[in-house]
N, C-alpha and C positions, 0 to 999 in steps of 0.2 A: 736845210736841216729838217728832220721830221719832228712831229709833235713830241714824241717820246724823248728825244734828245733835249728839246727845249724845256720840257717839264722837269727833266732831271736837273738841268742847270738851275731852274727856278727853285727847285727844292733845296739845292745846295746853298743858294743865296739866302740870307736871313730876311729878305724883304724890306730892308732898311732903306732901299733906294727911294721908294715912293713917299714914305712918311717918316720923318725923324721922330724917334721916341725920346721923351723927356723922362728924367728921373722922377719916379713917383714919390720919393721921399720929401721933395720940396713942394709938392702940389697938394692942394686941398682935395677933398672927396669930389666936389663938383668939377674941378679942373681935370681930375683923373677920368671921370665919367665922360667929359667932353672931348678928351683926347682921342684922335682917330686911331682905330685899331684895324689893321689889315687882316683879312681872312687867312691869308697865307701864313702869317705869323702864328695865328691861333692854331691852325691845322699843323704847322710845323712843330710847334711846341707840344701839341697833343701826340703827334707821331713820335717825337723824340722821347716823350715820357713812356709811351707804349713800348717803343724799342728798348728803352732802358730797363723797363720792367721785364720784358721778354729775355733780355740778355742776362739780367740778374737771376731769373729762374733757370736759364740754361746753365749758368755758372754753378748754381746750387746743384742742379741735376748732375752736371759733370763731376763736381766735387764728391757728391755722394756715390756716383758710379766708380770714381777712381778710388775712394776710400774702401768700397766693397771689393774692388778687384785687388787692391793692396792687401786687404785682410785675407781674401781667398788665396792669394799668392803666398802669403806668410804661412797660412795653414797647410797648404800643399807642400811647401818647403819643409815645414816642421815634420809633417807626416813622412815625407821622403827621407829626412834625416833620421827619424826614429826607425824606419824600416832599414835603412842603410847602416844604422848604428850597430845593430846586432851582427850584420854581415861583417862589418869592419872589425868589430871586437873579436869575432870568431877567427878571421884571417890573421889578426895580430897575435892571438893566442897560439894558433898553430905554428906561426912563424917563430915565435919565441920557444915553443916546445922543440922545434928542430935544432935550436942552438944549444939546448941543454946537453950536458955531458952526463950520461947515465952510468951509474956504477955497475961493475960486474957482480955476478952472484957471489963470488968469493969475498969481495969487499963488503957486501951487505951482511954476510954471515959474520965476518970479523967484528964489524961495528955493532951488530946486534949482541954479540957475545960480550963486548966491552960494556954496553949499557946494562945488561943483566948482572954482570959482576959488580958494577957500581951500585945498582939498586940493592943487591944482596948485602953488600958491605954496609950501606946506610941503614938497612933494616936491622942488622945485627947491632949497630951502634945505638939506635933508638931503643931496641929491646933491652940492651944493657942498661941504659939510663933509666928506663921505666922500672926495671927490676930493682935497681939500686935505690930509687926513690921509694919503692914499695917497702923495702926492708928498713929504710930510715924512718918512715912514718910508723912502721910497726914497733920500733924501739921507743918512740916517743909515747906510745900509749901505755 
């Protein structure tokens, strides 16, 4: 085996083979200071902390990037919908206008005549009521 493979294996191991670690909760400060500490453990824990910090930064960067891309995608979709919204409404309007049954010129003239006759009749009725009230008020004076 080469040195690289051995060093990788040694990094994977916790280093607990050479010196057993005791719980520091039950030891006094002097005993903790006297307890042997392997350099591998110190470097491994330092490396682990650095890697952990790097991965947390990478996760934050990835989250911010994904948030930005999600927002950009939403904006693009919204703009696309707004642009397509007018087109869609125009198409729907024209398709509905094709379904409309348009009256002939003769039908339009007849219906316009009916409307004019009804308006003239109501105008005469209102004029009659107004004139009658005018004469009644004149009699009271």
